[in-house]
Each structure stands twice: as C-alpha cells, then as structure tokens.
All heavy atoms as an XYZ file, in Angstrom:
643
protein
N     105.040    -22.172    -34.571
C     103.753    -21.499    -34.935
C     102.857    -21.436    -33.762
O     102.699    -22.367    -32.956
C     103.173    -22.345    -36.096
C     101.847    -21.785    -36.598
S     101.262    -22.370    -38.144
C     100.710    -24.030    -37.693
N     102.142    -20.297    -33.644
C     101.206    -20.081    -32.570
C      99.916    -20.862    -32.774
O      99.546    -21.087    -33.877
C     100.834    -18.587    -32.523
O     101.500    -17.867    -31.653
N      99.274    -21.150    -31.668
C      97.899    -21.755    -31.757
C      96.909    -20.649    -32.106
O      97.039    -19.564    -31.638
C      97.607    -22.355    -30.349
C      96.226    -23.022    -30.397
C      96.066    -23.892    -29.187
C      94.691    -24.517    -29.055
N      94.263    -25.335    -30.144
N      96.014    -20.943    -32.986
C      94.910    -20.052    -33.359
C      93.667    -20.480    -32.730
O      93.446    -21.641    -32.367
C      94.817    -19.927    -34.912
O      94.498    -21.188    -35.432
C      96.111    -19.410    -35.532
N      92.722    -19.531    -32.624
C      91.422    -19.792    -32.035
C      90.359    -19.240    -32.943
O      90.539    -18.223    -33.622
C      91.334    -19.170    -30.653
C      92.317    -19.642    -29.649
C      93.420    -18.905    -29.304
C      92.119    -20.922    -29.085
C      94.308    -19.417    -28.337
C      93.053    -21.469    -28.217
C      94.128    -20.680    -27.839
N      89.185    -19.837    -32.903
C      88.024    -19.378    -33.687
C      87.263    -18.380    -32.717
O      87.077    -18.669    -31.534
C      87.030    -20.540    -33.959
C      87.656    -21.611    -34.905
C      87.756    -21.040    -36.289
C      88.291    -22.149    -37.206
N      88.827    -21.626    -38.442
N      86.943    -17.251    -33.284
C      86.211    -16.226    -32.518
C      84.999    -15.869    -33.341
O      85.054    -15.420    -34.439
C      87.066    -14.964    -32.311
C      86.315    -13.917    -31.511
C      88.372    -15.317    -31.506
N      83.838    -16.106    -32.725
C      82.567    -15.737    -33.325
C      82.118    -14.435    -32.736
O      82.036    -14.259    -31.535
C      81.533    -16.862    -33.037
C      80.240    -16.629    -33.781
C      79.385    -17.938    -33.652
N      78.078    -17.726    -34.197
C      77.777    -17.935    -35.511
N      78.719    -18.342    -36.332
N      76.555    -17.750    -35.952
N      81.837    -13.474    -33.653
C      81.501    -12.143    -33.186
C      80.083    -11.777    -33.564
O      79.682    -11.828    -34.744
C      82.434    -11.085    -33.790
C      82.155     -9.667    -33.312
C      83.884    -11.449    -33.515
N      79.245    -11.423    -32.598
C      77.865    -10.975    -32.772
C      77.036    -12.015    -33.505
O      76.068    -11.680    -34.221
C      77.799     -9.649    -33.528
C      78.492     -8.537    -32.798
O      78.524     -8.507    -31.538
N      79.060     -7.576    -33.533
N      77.375    -13.310    -33.430
C      76.656    -14.344    -34.109
C      76.697    -14.268    -35.564
O      75.984    -15.048    -36.283
N      77.545    -13.391    -36.174
C      77.583    -13.201    -37.613
C      78.936    -13.576    -38.252
O      79.000    -14.068    -39.303
C      77.239    -11.754    -37.963
C      75.929    -11.300    -37.516
C      75.807     -9.796    -37.807
O      76.512     -9.189    -38.518
N      74.800     -9.213    -37.113
N      79.991    -13.170    -37.590
C      81.315    -13.211    -38.139
C      82.098    -14.328    -37.414
O      82.001    -14.386    -36.203
C      82.068    -11.911    -38.001
C      81.323    -10.696    -38.466
N      81.288    -10.403    -39.778
C      80.590     -9.809    -37.815
C      80.533     -9.299    -39.915
N      80.145     -8.901    -38.719
N      82.893    -15.096    -38.166
C      83.829    -16.046    -37.505
C      85.207    -15.791    -37.990
O      85.465    -15.791    -39.178
C      83.384    -17.513    -37.803
C      84.161    -18.479    -36.935
C      83.627    -19.855    -36.920
O      82.439    -20.005    -36.466
O      84.333    -20.787    -37.259
N      86.083    -15.552    -37.055
C      87.432    -15.213    -37.334
C      88.390    -16.315    -36.848
O      88.065    -16.980    -35.880
C      87.878    -13.893    -36.624
C      86.948    -12.785    -36.555
C      87.538    -11.641    -35.667
C      86.692    -12.219    -37.967
N      89.515    -16.455    -37.476
C      90.555    -17.295    -36.953
C      91.659    -16.335    -36.410
O      92.116    -15.484    -37.201
C      91.201    -18.175    -38.057
O      90.124    -19.096    -38.543
C      92.299    -19.037    -37.455
N      91.868    -16.357    -35.131
C      92.736    -15.355    -34.493
C      93.979    -16.022    -33.914
O      93.932    -16.933    -33.196
C      91.995    -14.575    -33.359
C      92.833    -13.619    -32.613
C      90.716    -13.954    -33.910
N      95.109    -15.390    -34.271
C      96.394    -15.778    -33.697
C      96.694    -14.823    -32.570
O      96.944    -13.592    -32.833
C      97.491    -15.674    -34.810
C      98.892    -15.974    -34.318
O      99.042    -16.097    -33.065
O      99.759    -16.112    -35.156
N      96.670    -15.248    -31.337
C      96.831    -14.338    -30.214
C      98.180    -13.602    -30.214
O      98.297    -12.499    -29.673
C      96.757    -15.259    -29.011
C      96.006    -16.432    -29.437
C      96.327    -16.598    -30.858
N      99.183    -14.104    -30.860
C     100.509    -13.485    -30.932
C     100.463    -12.301    -31.871
O     101.420    -11.474    -31.912
C     101.611    -14.437    -31.323
O     101.435    -14.838    -32.644
N      99.453    -12.138    -32.648
C      99.351    -11.040    -33.669
C      98.810     -9.763    -33.115
O      98.772     -8.733    -33.821
C      98.542    -11.483    -34.825
N      98.292     -9.739    -31.912
C      97.747     -8.493    -31.309
C      96.469     -8.753    -30.545
O      96.055     -9.883    -30.340
N      95.811     -7.680    -30.190
C      94.630     -7.794    -29.372
C      93.414     -8.276    -30.047
O      93.350     -8.294    -31.294
C      94.339     -6.380    -28.729
O      93.837     -5.520    -29.772
N      92.389     -8.611    -29.320
C      91.095     -9.020    -29.914
C      90.518     -7.834    -30.714
O      90.005     -8.084    -31.812
C      90.143     -9.468    -28.769
C      88.841    -10.009    -29.103
C      88.955    -11.221    -30.040
C      88.060    -10.418    -27.858
N      90.665     -6.694    -30.253
C      90.192     -5.509    -30.965
C      90.851     -5.395    -32.323
O      90.252     -5.154    -33.362
C      90.366     -4.180    -30.154
C      90.005     -2.898    -30.774
C      88.474     -2.847    -30.968
C      90.490     -1.696    -30.004
N      92.183     -5.570    -32.342
C      92.961     -5.464    -33.601
C      92.497     -6.548    -34.564
O      92.406     -6.346    -35.770
C      94.432     -5.527    -33.325
C      94.953     -4.291    -32.619
C      96.351     -4.496    -32.048
O      96.727     -5.618    -31.625
O      97.085     -3.507    -32.022
N      92.193     -7.749    -34.064
C      91.715     -8.865    -34.917
C      90.376     -8.528    -35.546
O      90.217     -8.780    -36.718
C      91.657    -10.123    -34.107
N      89.510     -7.939    -34.767
C      88.215     -7.529    -35.282
C      88.382     -6.389    -36.352
O      87.745     -6.473    -37.409
C      87.258     -7.124    -34.208
C      86.785     -8.278    -33.342
S      85.484     -7.849    -32.149
C      86.396     -6.795    -31.023
N      89.215     -5.450    -36.076
C      89.428     -4.370    -37.044
C      90.014     -4.983    -38.380
O      89.583     -4.612    -39.452
C      90.375     -3.373    -36.522
C      89.733     -2.475    -35.440
C      90.784     -1.534    -34.836
O      91.905     -1.906    -34.578
O      90.347     -0.353    -34.660
N      90.981     -5.838    -38.242
C      91.621     -6.445    -39.435
C      90.603     -7.229    -40.272
O      90.766     -7.330    -41.520
C      92.769     -7.388    -39.042
N      89.538     -7.752    -39.612
C      88.525     -8.506    -40.360
C      87.441     -7.573    -40.876
O      86.427     -8.098    -41.526
C      87.902     -9.589    -39.394
N      87.541     -6.291    -40.634
C      86.578     -5.371    -41.152
C      85.292     -5.218    -40.306
O      84.282     -4.748    -40.781
N      85.368     -5.680    -39.073
C      84.209     -5.627    -38.172
C      84.170     -4.229    -37.483
O      85.238     -3.838    -36.907
C      84.301     -6.739    -37.125
C      84.216     -8.109    -37.852
C      83.130     -6.637    -36.059
C      84.474     -9.297    -36.953
N      83.085     -3.573    -37.496
C      82.963     -2.274    -36.823
C      83.127     -2.444    -35.357
O      82.509     -3.322    -34.725
C      81.595     -1.669    -37.169
C      81.456     -0.274    -36.669
C      80.110      0.369    -37.092
O      79.634      0.049    -38.189
O      79.610      1.141    -36.295
N      84.022     -1.608    -34.807
C      84.354     -1.746    -33.405
C      84.190     -0.440    -32.654
O      84.211      0.595    -33.235
C      85.823     -2.300    -33.201
O      86.672     -1.352    -33.747
C      86.018     -3.615    -33.821
N      84.010     -0.548    -31.311
C      83.962      0.625    -30.433
C      85.261      0.614    -29.666
O      85.678     -0.381    -29.129
C      82.823      0.537    -29.481
C      81.487      0.369    -30.046
C      80.393      0.205    -28.967
N      80.700     -0.805    -27.939
C      80.408     -2.086    -28.062
N      79.841     -2.533    -29.135
N      80.678     -2.935    -27.134
N      85.869      1.807    -29.540
C      87.090      1.905    -28.702
C      87.427      3.413    -28.539
O      86.903      4.254    -29.237
C      88.307      1.182    -29.315
C      88.749      1.779    -30.611
C      89.709      2.703    -30.623
C      88.205      1.344    -31.797
C      90.170      3.260    -31.829
C      88.596      1.888    -32.984
C      89.557      2.880    -33.034
N      88.311      3.717    -27.596
C      88.832      5.034    -27.458
C      90.376      4.935    -27.178
O      91.104      5.284    -28.019
C      88.172      5.817    -26.290
C      86.901      6.463    -26.698
N      86.865      7.561    -27.569
C      85.659      6.204    -26.395
C      85.599      7.907    -27.763
N      84.855      7.118    -27.015
N      90.697      4.451    -26.016
C      92.115      4.494    -25.539
C      93.006      3.410    -26.063
O      94.276      3.624    -26.192
C      92.137      4.510    -24.037
S      91.693      2.912    -23.305
N      92.516      2.233    -26.315
C      93.324      1.079    -26.702
C      94.339      0.532    -25.662
O      95.207     -0.239    -25.916
C      94.154      1.324    -27.983
C      93.252      1.534    -29.237
C      94.086      1.590    -30.457
N      93.311      1.699    -31.610
C      92.899      0.730    -32.384
N      93.317     -0.488    -32.092
N      92.152      0.895    -33.443
N      94.064      1.005    -24.398
C      94.977      0.618    -23.305
C      94.301      0.093    -22.098
O      94.891     -0.125    -21.043
C      95.867      1.761    -22.894
C      96.885      2.082    -23.968
O      97.512      1.171    -24.504
O      97.086      3.331    -24.211
N      92.958     -0.117    -22.151
C      92.227     -0.654    -20.988
C      91.851      0.395    -19.921
O      91.520      0.003    -18.843
N      91.990      1.708    -20.306
C      91.664      2.732    -19.349
C      90.175      3.161    -19.371
O      89.613      3.443    -18.319
C      92.482      4.030    -19.605
C      93.951      3.794    -19.471
C      94.775      4.040    -20.503
C      94.496      3.380    -18.270
C      96.167      3.865    -20.354
C      95.861      3.176    -18.116
C      96.674      3.475    -19.151
N      89.608      3.228    -20.529
C      88.261      3.864    -20.638
C      87.066      2.848    -20.656
O      85.972      3.260    -20.205
C      88.210      4.709    -21.913
S      88.143      3.774    -23.481
N      87.204      1.699    -21.091
C      86.169      0.714    -21.109
C      85.238      0.820    -22.286
O      84.239      0.091    -22.366
N      85.552      1.646    -23.253
C      84.664      1.842    -24.459
C      84.584      0.563    -25.288
O      83.564      0.355    -25.992
C      85.122      2.955    -25.299
N      85.572     -0.275    -25.217
C      85.620     -1.508    -26.048
C      85.032     -2.757    -25.324
O      85.178     -3.870    -25.762
C      87.047     -1.808    -26.511
S      88.097     -2.250    -25.096
N      84.301     -2.486    -24.196
C      83.724     -3.552    -23.423
C      82.923     -4.514    -24.242
O      82.153     -4.086    -25.146
C      82.796     -2.994    -22.361
C      82.268     -3.956    -21.336
C      81.509     -3.213    -20.252
N      81.984     -1.927    -19.801
C      82.984     -1.751    -18.986
N      83.624     -2.761    -18.439
N      83.391     -0.551    -18.618
N      83.207     -5.819    -24.097
C      82.671     -6.845    -24.963
C      82.142     -7.943    -24.111
O      82.801     -8.320    -23.137
C      83.793     -7.396    -25.909
O      84.254     -6.270    -26.722
C      83.294     -8.482    -26.737
N      80.975     -8.472    -24.408
C      80.358     -9.591    -23.646
C      80.994    -10.868    -24.140
O      80.989    -11.170    -25.354
C      78.871     -9.603    -23.824
C      78.142    -10.720    -23.104
C      76.628    -10.613    -23.197
C      75.898    -11.723    -22.621
N      76.432    -12.370    -21.480
N      81.478    -11.698    -23.231
C      81.954    -13.017    -23.541
C      80.867    -14.025    -23.260
O      80.559    -14.303    -22.117
C      83.264    -13.326    -22.706
C      83.783    -14.730    -23.029
C      84.345    -12.251    -22.953
N      80.312    -14.621    -24.296
C      79.266    -15.596    -24.182
C      79.876    -16.978    -23.772
O      79.256    -17.701    -22.993
C      78.432    -15.681    -25.462
C      77.776    -14.425    -25.829
O      77.175    -13.801    -24.968
N      77.814    -14.028    -27.057
N      80.986    -17.254    -24.387
C      81.681    -18.537    -24.030
C      83.178    -18.374    -24.428
O      83.482    -17.613    -25.296
C      81.034    -19.746    -24.674
O      81.223    -19.670    -26.074
N      84.022    -19.106    -23.708
C      85.400    -19.117    -23.959
C      86.157    -18.339    -22.927
O      85.621    -17.789    -21.985
N      87.495    -18.275    -23.144
C      88.413    -17.625    -22.154
C      89.262    -16.649    -22.878
O      89.721    -16.845    -24.016
C      89.293    -18.696    -21.494
C      88.494    -19.687    -20.682
O      87.686    -19.252    -19.841
O      88.642    -20.908    -20.900
N      89.612    -15.568    -22.141
C      90.564    -14.613    -22.643
C      91.702    -14.435    -21.665
O      91.606    -14.903    -20.547
C      89.908    -13.204    -22.862
C      89.179    -12.667    -21.580
C      88.836    -13.266    -23.964
C      90.003    -11.721    -20.798
N      92.790    -13.814    -22.120
C      93.893    -13.407    -21.240
C      94.151    -11.917    -21.551
O      94.025    -11.530    -22.694
C      95.164    -14.210    -21.556
C      95.116    -15.657    -21.238
C      96.450    -16.357    -21.612
O      97.432    -15.691    -21.971
O      96.381    -17.577    -21.592
N      94.507    -11.191    -20.498
C      94.852     -9.851    -20.726
C      96.309     -9.649    -21.043
O      97.167    -10.263    -20.362
C      94.501     -8.971    -19.495
C      92.939     -8.710    -19.446
C      92.144     -9.419    -18.617
C      92.421     -7.773    -20.287
C      90.793     -9.136    -18.602
C      91.047     -7.532    -20.338
C      90.245     -8.240    -19.458
O      88.895     -8.021    -19.451
N      96.609     -8.880    -22.062
C      97.960     -8.491    -22.405
C      98.554     -7.607    -21.318
O      99.671     -7.771    -20.880
C      97.982     -7.743    -23.807
C      97.393     -8.640    -24.896
C      99.382     -7.351    -24.145
C      97.039     -7.902    -26.165
N      97.731     -6.612    -20.957
C      98.049     -5.778    -19.795
C      96.745     -5.630    -18.994
O      95.681     -5.543    -19.599
C      98.695     -4.440    -20.179
C      97.920     -3.698    -21.221
O      97.032     -4.224    -21.867
N      98.278     -2.492    -21.457
N      96.828     -5.641    -17.700
C      95.653     -5.609    -16.845
C      94.938     -4.295    -17.047
O      95.470     -3.198    -16.984
C      96.052     -5.714    -15.388
C      94.968     -6.201    -14.445
C      94.396     -7.542    -14.801
O      95.044     -8.473    -15.284
O      93.145     -7.724    -14.579
N      93.598     -4.335    -17.323
C      92.822     -3.105    -17.576
C      92.596     -2.317    -16.259
O      92.585     -2.871    -15.200
C      91.527     -3.614    -18.090
C      91.394     -5.022    -17.619
C      92.766     -5.543    -17.507
N      92.586     -1.010    -16.418
C      92.281     -0.147    -15.245
C      90.808      0.161    -15.199
O      90.270      0.525    -14.108
C      93.068      1.153    -15.379
C      94.586      0.934    -15.244
C      95.302      2.302    -15.381
C      94.958      0.340    -13.888
N      90.074      0.063    -16.292
C      88.628      0.229    -16.311
C      87.983     -0.953    -15.592
O      88.549     -2.025    -15.556
C      88.093      0.345    -17.685
N      86.795     -0.692    -15.027
C      86.062     -1.758    -14.367
C      85.546     -2.735    -15.384
O      84.919     -2.350    -16.413
C      84.908     -1.174    -13.504
C      85.498     -0.330    -12.369
C      84.026     -2.273    -13.005
C      84.414      0.460    -11.666
N      85.801     -4.045    -15.164
C      85.277     -5.046    -16.119
C      84.357     -5.947    -15.281
O      84.780     -6.625    -14.316
C      86.484     -5.893    -16.607
C      85.992     -6.913    -17.614
C      87.521     -5.006    -17.266
N      83.106     -5.945    -15.671
C      82.103     -6.812    -15.010
C      82.280     -8.294    -15.352
O      82.824     -8.589    -16.399
C      80.682     -6.367    -15.485
C      80.353     -4.955    -15.089
C      78.904     -4.621    -15.593
N      78.871     -4.669    -17.063
C      78.758     -3.624    -17.870
N      78.739     -2.434    -17.365
N      78.740     -3.807    -19.204
N      81.917     -9.186    -14.463
C      81.996    -10.555    -14.785
C      81.259    -10.901    -16.098
O      80.131    -10.367    -16.318
C      81.329    -11.267    -13.533
C      81.446    -10.293    -12.484
C      81.387     -8.925    -13.143
N      81.844    -11.620    -16.991
C      81.219    -12.010    -18.244
C      81.600    -11.050    -19.374
O      81.145    -11.224    -20.499
N      82.384    -10.003    -19.027
C      82.779     -9.021    -20.035
C      84.310     -9.090    -20.130
O      85.015     -9.631    -19.314
C      82.382     -7.616    -19.624
C      80.903     -7.307    -19.793
O      80.206     -8.142    -20.384
O      80.546     -6.243    -19.326
N      84.828     -8.470    -21.222
C      86.238     -8.234    -21.336
C      86.452     -6.887    -22.036
O      85.508     -6.331    -22.603
C      86.934     -9.340    -22.125
S      86.559     -9.364    -23.879
N      87.664     -6.381    -22.022
C      88.056     -5.204    -22.789
C      88.853     -5.685    -23.970
O      90.007     -6.177    -23.819
C      88.809     -4.246    -21.944
C      88.105     -3.662    -20.733
C      88.942     -2.571    -20.056
C      86.759     -3.073    -21.082
N      88.220     -5.600    -25.162
C      88.833     -6.144    -26.388
C      90.172     -5.560    -26.730
O      91.031     -6.162    -27.385
C      87.868     -6.010    -27.534
N      90.395     -4.311    -26.265
C      91.643     -3.618    -26.669
C      92.885     -4.129    -26.016
O      93.999     -3.913    -26.533
C      91.526     -2.082    -26.348
S      91.692     -1.707    -24.591
N      92.711     -4.820    -24.925
C      93.893     -5.315    -24.195
C      93.850     -6.783    -23.820
O      94.489     -7.207    -22.881
C      94.159     -4.447    -22.951
S      92.832     -4.409    -21.748
N      93.046     -7.562    -24.610
C      93.028     -9.008    -24.353
C      93.214     -9.789    -25.591
O      93.131     -9.268    -26.717
C      91.718     -9.349    -23.629
S      90.258     -9.469    -24.704
N      93.519    -11.026    -25.443
C      93.673    -11.978    -26.521
C      92.873    -13.222    -26.158
O      92.608    -13.533    -25.008
C      95.148    -12.388    -26.771
C      95.739    -12.985    -25.470
C      95.958    -11.176    -27.287
C      97.175    -13.503    -25.630
N      92.466    -14.016    -27.171
C      91.746    -15.220    -26.869
C      92.703    -16.269    -26.279
O      93.838    -16.388    -26.649
C      91.215    -15.716    -28.209
C      91.922    -14.940    -29.267
C      92.504    -13.730    -28.617
N      92.167    -17.019    -25.319
C      92.948    -18.154    -24.699
C      92.233    -19.490    -25.062
O      92.687    -20.527    -24.648
C      93.036    -17.972    -23.210
N      91.134    -19.357    -25.758
C      90.381    -20.539    -26.270
C      89.510    -19.992    -27.405
O      89.516    -18.788    -27.682
C      89.529    -21.134    -25.130
O      88.459    -20.256    -24.831
N      88.686    -20.858    -27.976
C      87.716    -20.411    -28.937
C      86.737    -19.524    -28.183
O      86.470    -19.774    -26.983
C      86.952    -21.581    -29.559
C      87.869    -22.366    -30.494
O      88.913    -21.883    -30.960
O      87.444    -23.546    -30.824
N      86.233    -18.480    -28.818
C      85.331    -17.532    -28.142
C      84.056    -17.305    -28.915
O      84.062    -17.359    -30.156
C      86.018    -16.128    -28.051
C      87.227    -15.960    -27.160
C      87.792    -14.550    -27.331
C      86.812    -16.145    -25.688
N      83.028    -16.913    -28.184
C      81.827    -16.420    -28.761
C      81.561    -15.139    -28.021
O      81.438    -15.082    -26.771
C      80.642    -17.400    -28.550
C      79.346    -16.887    -29.179
O      79.158    -15.710    -29.428
O      78.473    -17.706    -29.454
N      81.571    -14.021    -28.738
C      81.458    -12.664    -28.106
C      80.426    -11.825    -28.762
O      80.070    -12.047    -29.944
C      82.812    -11.879    -28.117
C      83.357    -11.690    -29.503
C      83.891    -12.648    -27.281
C      84.570    -10.781    -29.692
N      79.890    -10.847    -28.063
C      79.017     -9.825    -28.595
C      79.736     -8.461    -28.355
O      79.974     -8.108    -27.206
C      77.618     -9.789    -27.936
C      76.780    -10.970    -28.319
O      76.911    -11.441    -29.479
O      76.048    -11.538    -27.489
N      79.995     -7.749    -29.450
C      80.713     -6.490    -29.318
C      79.826     -5.384    -29.831
O      79.231     -5.436    -30.845
C      82.045     -6.572    -30.089
C      82.796     -5.320    -30.051
N      83.529     -4.969    -28.892
C      83.079     -4.363    -30.958
C      84.123     -3.789    -29.113
N      83.837     -3.400    -30.391
C-alpha cells in the first residue's frame, strides 16, 4: 500500500492523496475542487500552484518556468503533507 498525504487546498479543502493514483491536479479534480489547467503536461504553466508548505516531486520535469515556491499541479505529486493555494 502506498503512503498517503494530507493536502490542504486554498485553506478550505483537505484531501487525502495517494501519489501513486496520479497528479496533484487529478486529485483536486477528483475531490471536486475547481482547477485551472490547459496542457496537463507541464508545458503551459496554467496550473501553477503556490506551495505554502510541504514538498512535491515531479512525475515528469515541467518545461514551463516554475518560480521558487510554486509547482505545476498537472505534473507533480505530493512527497509530504502539503498546504497549497491554487
């Protein structure tokens, strides 16, 4: 069984996320959280998300520019409990 992580989104929603089940974006969609995205592959940066605390890992390295403190939700998974603003 995979380790799961708690992900707090926009200070309102708390999800339990299994990183083996897909990207952070997919986890938010499955929970019914409105999300921003376009490409789902890390090319466009539309899913840029602020990481307030915690760690992520990229499933595939994004090609869009990612500023420190941000992640691209379409191509990352949690590596610890997270607090994010999307």
